Rosetta silent file (secondary structure, phi, psi, omega in degrees, C-alpha in Angstrom):
SEQUENCE: XXXXXXXXXXXXXXXXXXXXXXXXXXXXXXXXXXXXXXXXXXXXXXXXXXXXXXXXXXXXXXXXXXXXXXXXXXXXXXXXXXXXXXXXXXXXXXXXXXXXXXXXXXXXXXXXXXXXXXXXXXXXXXXXXXXXXXXXXXXXXXXXXXXXXXXXXXXXXXXXXXXX
SCORE:     score description
SCORE:     0.000 S_00000001
   1 L     0.000  -42.156  179.921   16.498  -13.012  133.519 S_00000001
   2 H   -62.407  -40.872  179.375   14.207  -11.503  136.170 S_00000001
   3 H   -64.529  -39.645  179.475   17.025   -9.241  137.399 S_00000001
   4 H   -64.998  -43.642 -179.509   17.742   -8.078  133.850 S_00000001
   5 H   -63.691  -45.543  179.988   14.060   -7.333  133.209 S_00000001
   6 H   -67.865  -31.792  177.183   13.635   -5.359  136.466 S_00000001
   7 H   -66.688  -38.900  178.210   16.875   -3.469  135.722 S_00000001
   8 H   -65.734  -42.077  179.362   15.551   -2.415  132.304 S_00000001
   9 H   -63.966  -43.280  179.358   12.279   -1.209  133.854 S_00000001
  10 H   -61.852  -41.610  179.839   14.161    0.783  136.508 S_00000001
  11 H   -63.639  -40.785  178.855   16.332    2.415  133.837 S_00000001
  12 H   -65.734  -41.259  178.745   13.242    3.392  131.829 S_00000001
  13 H   -63.723  -41.701  178.008   11.545    4.846  134.909 S_00000001
  14 H   -63.766  -41.236  178.262   14.644    6.888  135.754 S_00000001
  15 H   -62.913  -43.429  179.452   14.846    8.189  132.197 S_00000001
  16 H   -64.388  -44.862 -177.255   11.187    9.156  132.273 S_00000001
  17 H   -66.386  -39.844 -178.802   11.448   10.845  135.672 S_00000001
  18 H   -76.570  -20.412 -179.242   14.544   12.874  134.782 S_00000001
  19 H   -85.560  -11.916 -179.377   13.084   13.925  131.443 S_00000001
  20 L   -72.156  143.139  177.528    9.944   15.509  132.896 S_00000001
  21 L   -66.387  146.302 -179.392    9.910   19.304  133.095 S_00000001
  22 L  -113.634  137.541  176.387   10.377   20.678  136.597 S_00000001
  23 L  -110.773  118.848  179.076    8.607   23.638  138.047 S_00000001
  24 L  -101.128  126.069  179.689   10.471   25.321  140.854 S_00000001
  25 L  -116.604  123.968  176.793    8.369   27.453  143.132 S_00000001
  26 L   -77.276  115.059 -177.436   10.008   29.785  145.593 S_00000001
  27 H   -60.862  -28.463  179.980    8.064   29.292  148.850 S_00000001
  28 H   -68.798  -20.967 -179.856    8.941   32.856  149.880 S_00000001
  29 H   -75.862   -7.874  178.447    6.988   34.180  146.906 S_00000001
  30 L  -124.810   70.857 -176.677    3.830   32.871  148.586 S_00000001
  31 H   -65.634  -15.175  178.592    3.915   34.236  152.144 S_00000001
  32 H   -61.062  -25.750  178.271    0.211   33.438  152.578 S_00000001
  33 H   -59.939  -25.814 -179.792    1.347   29.832  153.192 S_00000001
  34 H   -61.807  -27.106 -177.627    2.726   31.055  156.507 S_00000001
  35 H   -89.831   -5.385 -178.650   -0.845   31.491  157.724 S_00000001
  36 L    50.820   43.508  177.886   -1.996   27.959  156.762 S_00000001
  37 L   -82.993  161.448  175.631   -5.195   29.341  155.260 S_00000001
  38 L   -61.506  155.632 -178.632   -7.418   27.310  152.935 S_00000001
  39 L   -56.939  -32.215 -175.731   -6.428   27.365  149.262 S_00000001
  40 L   -94.308   16.778 -177.586   -9.426   29.500  148.336 S_00000001
  41 H   -58.830  -34.801 -178.985   -8.846   32.186  151.001 S_00000001
  42 H   -72.553   -9.996  173.344   -7.984   34.762  148.356 S_00000001
  43 H   -78.153  -18.982  176.670  -11.448   34.334  146.853 S_00000001
  44 H   -93.320  -44.023  178.785  -12.786   35.842  150.101 S_00000001
  45 L  -134.185  114.415 -173.008  -10.030   38.415  150.638 S_00000001
  46 L   -66.501  -52.364 -178.026   -7.837   39.213  147.667 S_00000001
  47 L  -104.235  111.357 -177.708   -4.890   40.928  149.369 S_00000001
  48 L  -106.538  120.905  177.617   -3.860   39.208  152.584 S_00000001
  49 L   -81.249  129.573 -175.116   -1.369   40.969  154.844 S_00000001
  50 L  -109.993   29.387 -177.305    0.929   38.420  156.504 S_00000001
  51 L   -86.772  -11.443 -178.481    2.543   40.581  159.189 S_00000001
  52 L   -62.215  140.648  177.189    0.567   39.204  162.159 S_00000001
  53 L  -140.660  152.937  178.410    2.666   37.272  164.642 S_00000001
  54 L   -92.050    2.734 -179.072    1.975   35.475  167.915 S_00000001
  55 L   -53.527  131.416  178.436    5.230   36.670  169.470 S_00000001
  56 L    63.498   24.917  176.800    4.736   37.737  173.100 S_00000001
  57 L  -110.724  152.707  175.787    1.065   36.731  173.113 S_00000001
  58 L   -87.534  175.051  177.358   -0.674   34.376  175.512 S_00000001
  59 L   -58.137  135.907  175.638   -2.907   31.497  174.459 S_00000001
  60 E   159.673 -175.125 -179.194   -5.983   32.775  172.686 S_00000001
  61 E  -106.551  132.919 -175.083   -7.848   34.002  169.646 S_00000001
  62 E  -132.384  123.506  174.076   -6.724   37.248  168.006 S_00000001
  63 E   -68.293  139.322  179.304   -8.466   39.357  165.374 S_00000001
  64 L   -96.202   96.706 -175.534   -6.070   40.424  162.625 S_00000001
  65 H   -69.049  -23.891  177.363   -6.671   44.161  162.321 S_00000001
  66 H   -68.224  -20.126  177.513   -4.242   44.467  159.390 S_00000001
  67 H  -111.376   30.328  177.132   -6.720   42.331  157.434 S_00000001
  68 L    54.830   30.715  177.997   -9.789   44.260  158.625 S_00000001
  69 L    64.828   13.618  173.949  -10.586   41.420  161.065 S_00000001
  70 L   -74.225  -22.271  176.332  -11.523   39.058  158.235 S_00000001
  71 E  -110.216  151.174  170.657   -8.719   36.845  159.523 S_00000001
  72 E  -142.312  159.199 -173.886   -8.109   35.648  163.040 S_00000001
  73 E  -130.694  146.027  173.148   -5.359   33.602  164.590 S_00000001
  74 E  -107.322  123.413  179.622   -5.085   31.120  167.423 S_00000001
  75 E  -107.493  134.243 -179.610   -1.828   31.440  169.350 S_00000001
  76 E  -137.911  104.520  175.019   -0.598   28.598  171.552 S_00000001
  77 E   -78.370  132.667 -179.148    2.677   28.856  173.481 S_00000001
  78 E  -122.690  129.530  177.874    4.093   25.396  174.247 S_00000001
  79 E   -87.657  118.757 -179.365    6.852   24.748  176.783 S_00000001
  80 E   -97.023  174.196  177.421    9.293   22.246  175.327 S_00000001
  81 H   -53.081  151.108 -177.896   12.090   20.357  177.104 S_00000001
  82 H    65.048   27.104  175.562   14.708   22.555  178.758 S_00000001
  83 H    59.913   22.346  176.035   12.035   25.228  179.310 S_00000001
  84 E   -79.896  132.657 -179.127   12.210   26.372  175.704 S_00000001
  85 E  -104.431  128.700  175.442    8.946   27.991  174.600 S_00000001
  86 E  -119.051  137.403 -178.249    7.738   27.589  171.040 S_00000001
  87 E   -99.395  128.224  174.778    4.732   29.475  169.715 S_00000001
  88 E  -105.109  143.669 -178.865    2.263   27.717  167.455 S_00000001
  89 E  -137.326  131.053  173.462   -0.117   29.718  165.295 S_00000001
  90 E  -118.903  138.814 -176.949   -3.160   28.660  163.312 S_00000001
  91 E  -118.281  145.770 -178.007   -4.906   31.116  161.011 S_00000001
  92 E  -137.146  154.740  176.198   -8.515   31.205  159.863 S_00000001
  93 E  -120.201  135.700  179.023  -10.575   33.342  157.531 S_00000001
  94 L   -75.814  153.270  177.118  -14.154   34.334  158.247 S_00000001
  95 L   -59.074  161.563  179.504  -16.823   33.701  155.604 S_00000001
  96 L   -52.072  142.054  177.561  -17.616   36.424  153.108 S_00000001
  97 L    67.697   18.471  174.942  -19.266   39.540  154.534 S_00000001
  98 L  -130.318  160.418  175.585  -18.241   38.666  158.105 S_00000001
  99 E  -132.733  164.272  178.594  -15.415   39.691  160.417 S_00000001
 100 E   -81.481  122.700  178.625  -13.969   38.206  163.590 S_00000001
 101 E   -91.126  106.226 -176.210  -15.646   39.705  166.648 S_00000001
 102 L   -64.662  -24.287 -179.749  -12.912   39.794  169.299 S_00000001
 103 L   -74.577  -33.526 -175.778  -15.474   40.299  172.047 S_00000001
 104 L  -110.398   -6.726 -178.456  -17.409   37.097  171.230 S_00000001
 105 L    58.686   38.550  177.939  -14.681   35.019  169.513 S_00000001
 106 E  -139.497  161.285  171.437  -16.927   34.376  166.504 S_00000001
 107 E   -85.824  133.741 -178.122  -17.273   35.549  162.935 S_00000001
 108 E  -148.972  166.753  175.716  -20.238   37.887  162.575 S_00000001
 109 L   -64.070  147.117 -178.213  -21.543   40.624  160.327 S_00000001
 110 H   -54.251  -37.217 -179.062  -19.730   43.934  160.904 S_00000001
 111 H   -69.963  -17.082  178.656  -22.884   45.587  162.258 S_00000001
 112 H  -101.196    7.360 -175.824  -23.133   42.835  164.906 S_00000001
 113 L  -119.251  166.023  171.131  -19.466   43.103  165.927 S_00000001
 114 L   -70.907  154.290  176.909  -17.261   45.526  167.750 S_00000001
 115 L   -59.719  136.119 -176.350  -15.419   47.880  165.362 S_00000001
 116 H   -55.592  -40.623 -176.958  -12.324   46.129  164.041 S_00000001
 117 H   -66.787   -9.402  176.976  -10.013   48.980  165.004 S_00000001
 118 H  -102.845    2.817 -176.217  -11.054   48.410  168.644 S_00000001
 119 H   -56.771  -38.476 -177.302  -10.349   44.654  168.641 S_00000001
 120 H   -58.777  -26.948  179.538   -7.034   45.071  170.466 S_00000001
 121 H   -67.710  -18.882 -177.168   -8.947   46.377  173.486 S_00000001
 122 H  -105.427    2.586  177.696  -10.569   42.955  173.836 S_00000001
 123 H   -57.844  -30.291 -178.049   -7.395   40.840  173.464 S_00000001
 124 H   -66.454  -16.016  176.169   -7.298   40.588  177.270 S_00000001
 125 H   -61.484  -24.385  177.338  -10.439   38.405  177.161 S_00000001
 126 H   -61.896  -25.708 -179.917   -8.060   35.608  176.151 S_00000001
 127 H   -66.691  -15.036 -178.360   -6.696   35.676  179.703 S_00000001
 128 H   -84.427  -10.879  178.207   -9.999   34.207  180.908 S_00000001
 129 L   -60.992  131.267  178.479   -9.484   30.888  179.109 S_00000001
 130 L    87.513   -4.631  178.582   -9.147   28.129  181.679 S_00000001
 131 L   -89.134  145.734  176.467  -10.521   30.160  184.560 S_00000001
 132 L   -84.635  124.208 -176.660  -13.458   28.933  186.598 S_00000001
 133 L   -59.379  -32.911 -175.514  -16.253   31.496  186.399 S_00000001
 134 L   -94.928   -3.059 -178.511  -17.344   30.798  189.978 S_00000001
 135 L   -59.950  136.638  176.932  -13.858   30.668  191.466 S_00000001
 136 L    60.026   21.415  177.566  -13.319   33.051  194.384 S_00000001
 137 L  -118.515  118.524 -177.691  -16.907   34.261  194.213 S_00000001
 138 L   -69.391  151.239  176.268  -19.008   33.686  197.327 S_00000001
 139 L   -67.008  144.006 -178.819  -22.498   32.261  197.044 S_00000001
 140 L  -102.944  149.922  175.791  -25.218   34.892  197.288 S_00000001
 141 L    55.903   35.682  176.381  -28.378   34.798  199.401 S_00000001
 142 L    75.436    7.068 -179.942  -27.311   31.661  201.262 S_00000001
 143 L   -73.767  153.650  177.951  -27.094   29.618  198.035 S_00000001
 144 L  -106.666  128.517  177.254  -24.568   26.815  197.782 S_00000001
 145 L   -92.597  124.208  178.561  -22.288   26.664  194.761 S_00000001
 146 L  -119.946  152.774 -178.832  -21.531   23.070  193.741 S_00000001
 147 L   -74.202  165.155  179.871  -19.210   21.807  191.054 S_00000001
 148 H   -61.019  -40.394 -179.418  -20.460   20.230  187.852 S_00000001
 149 H   -64.417  -37.049  176.822  -19.333   16.752  188.962 S_00000001
 150 H   -67.486  -40.957  179.763  -21.309   17.137  192.189 S_00000001
 151 H   -63.046  -43.081  179.564  -24.325   18.379  190.249 S_00000001
 152 H   -65.030  -37.228 -179.268  -24.134   15.439  187.847 S_00000001
 153 H   -69.136  -30.298  176.855  -23.880   12.939  190.712 S_00000001
 154 H   -65.798  -42.524 -178.304  -27.035   14.391  192.283 S_00000001
 155 H   -68.489  -38.032 -176.120  -28.930   13.890  189.010 S_00000001
 156 H   -94.056  -12.359  179.897  -27.691   10.328  188.425 S_00000001
 157 L    79.758   17.811  178.122  -27.606    9.222  192.047 S_00000001
 158 L  -109.598  165.088  177.180  -23.900    8.301  191.930 S_00000001
 159 L   -81.990  143.811  179.976  -20.977    9.556  193.929 S_00000001
 160 L   -65.490  -16.537 -179.272  -18.703   12.063  192.138 S_00000001
 161 L   -92.469  -11.283  178.789  -15.706    9.878  192.986 S_00000001
 162 L  -103.916  149.358  178.358  -17.130    6.699  191.465 S_00000001
 163 L  -107.776  158.736 -178.808  -17.487    6.076  187.786 S_00000001
 164 L   -84.522    0.000    0.000  -20.262    4.282  186.023 S_00000001
């Protein structure tokens, strides 16, 4: 009896599911999805150009000049097994009345930013990610440059090689 009852319920559910209207959406008709922007991005910028690509770019933040720098993208090349490189891209939109300042890597008012059409000149700043600011720079005036871990151990009285 239990099997018969569950079979009837399953048949009713299948009938209900197949009878519902279906809406087919062509994903290609919405290329903005390629940028993984928030759903309300078009309330900030109505027409979004989706031609930006991370191809042949190094890791970093890139102003999207085709979108008047209201959008910016983070590009991350990842080396997969067998030395295959795959590029990951995340896209962001700056708040209303701001643009991405490629020189400072922040969204700011246009008057506080470099001109958008000059953003490409600052793409090379991305090459500085991961570099030590003090690397290969000699100490001046007899000063000693110490690493952060050494500095922290001086303040706490512990050795940089021991943990607390």
